[in-house]
KOLPALO-611027 format. One record per residue (C-alpha): x, y, z negated; residue number from 1; residue in three letters. Coordinates in steps of 0.05 Angstrom, whole numbers. Example, Ala and Ser with C-alpha at 12.3 -4.5 7.8 and 13.67 -1.06 7.14 Angstrom:
2
+--------+--------+--------+-------+------+
:   east :  north :     up : torza : roti :
+--------+--------+--------+-------+------+
:    246 :    -90 :   -156 :     1 :  ALA :
:    273 :    -21 :   -143 :     2 :  SER :
+--------+--------+--------+-------+------+
***
This chain:
74
+--------+--------+--------+-------+------+
:   east :  north :     up : torza : roti :
+--------+--------+--------+-------+------+
:      0 :      0 :      0 :     1 :  MET :
:     57 :     48 :    -17 :     2 :  GLU :
:     91 :     33 :     49 :     3 :  GLN :
:     27 :     50 :     87 :     4 :  GLN :
:     24 :    119 :     54 :     5 :  ARG :
:     97 :    133 :     71 :     6 :  VAL :
:     85 :    112 :    143 :     7 :  GLU :
:     23 :    155 :    148 :     8 :  GLN :
:     60 :    216 :    121 :     9 :  GLN :
:    115 :    207 :    173 :    10 :  GLU :
:     64 :    209 :    230 :    11 :  GLU :
:     33 :    275 :    207 :    12 :  ILE :
:     58 :    331 :    252 :    13 :  PRO :
:     95 :    389 :    220 :    14 :  SER :
:     57 :    453 :    208 :    15 :  TYR :
:    120 :    494 :    206 :    16 :  CYS :
:    128 :    542 :    265 :    17 :  PRO :
:    179 :    527 :    318 :    18 :  ALA :
:    245 :    563 :    309 :    19 :  PRO :
:    244 :    633 :    338 :    20 :  ALA :
:    284 :    646 :    401 :    21 :  PRO :
:    349 :    685 :    394 :    22 :  ALA :
:    335 :    759 :    385 :    23 :  PRO :
:    351 :    808 :    441 :    24 :  ALA :
:    411 :    854 :    431 :    25 :  PRO :
:    393 :    909 :    383 :    26 :  ALA :
:    380 :    979 :    409 :    27 :  ALA :
:    428 :   1033 :    386 :    28 :  PRO :
:    408 :   1058 :    317 :    29 :  ALA :
:    424 :   1131 :    326 :    30 :  GLY :
:    455 :   1181 :    372 :    31 :  ARG :
:    491 :   1153 :    433 :    32 :  VAL :
:    547 :   1193 :    465 :    33 :  ALA :
:    541 :   1216 :    537 :    34 :  GLY :
:    553 :   1225 :    595 :    35 :  PRO :
:    504 :   1211 :    626 :    36 :  PRO :
:    462 :   1257 :    584 :    37 :  TYR :
:    387 :   1249 :    573 :    38 :  ALA :
:    338 :   1303 :    595 :    39 :  ASP :
:    297 :   1339 :    543 :    40 :  CYS :
:    226 :   1311 :    539 :    41 :  LEU :
:    195 :   1381 :    532 :    42 :  GLU :
:    234 :   1426 :    579 :    43 :  CYS :
:    275 :   1378 :    622 :    44 :  GLY :
:    343 :   1410 :    608 :    45 :  LYS :
:    403 :   1366 :    592 :    46 :  PRO :
:    412 :   1347 :    519 :    47 :  THR :
:    471 :   1330 :    475 :    48 :  GLU :
:    449 :   1257 :    472 :    49 :  TYR :
:    466 :   1200 :    517 :    50 :  GLY :
:    413 :   1166 :    561 :    51 :  VAL :
:    411 :   1104 :    516 :    52 :  ALA :
:    392 :   1144 :    453 :    53 :  THR :
:    326 :   1116 :    426 :    54 :  PRO :
:    267 :   1158 :    406 :    55 :  GLY :
:    247 :   1229 :    425 :    56 :  VAL :
:    306 :   1266 :    456 :    57 :  VAL :
:    304 :   1342 :    455 :    58 :  LEU :
:    353 :   1396 :    476 :    59 :  CYS :
:    381 :   1440 :    420 :    60 :  PRO :
:    331 :   1496 :    433 :    61 :  VAL :
:    270 :   1450 :    432 :    62 :  CYS :
:    297 :   1414 :    371 :    63 :  GLU :
:    303 :   1480 :    334 :    64 :  TRP :
:    233 :   1501 :    356 :    65 :  GLN :
:    204 :   1434 :    335 :    66 :  ASP :
:    238 :   1440 :    267 :    67 :  ALA :
:    207 :   1509 :    258 :    68 :  GLN :
:    137 :   1482 :    275 :    69 :  ARG :
:    142 :   1422 :    228 :    70 :  THR :
:    172 :   1462 :    171 :    71 :  ALA :
:    112 :   1510 :    170 :    72 :  CYS :
:     58 :   1457 :    181 :    73 :  SER :
:     53 :   1437 :    108 :    74 :  GLY :
+--------+--------+--------+-------+------+
***
């Protein structure tokens, strides 16, 4: 009887998820040096950031204006 239970337990499929595939290479965490330089998302002028920089990329003027708007929005 004990052997039947052991055999039955071995036949039960695993409920654990399959191992995840290898992750893709991580994106850069912060500022990426240029050239080539990314264009500003608001005015289109070249920025100080490389093209591979993640997130919103703004030129110095638009960054300053955005900082002014968010500082006074509270």
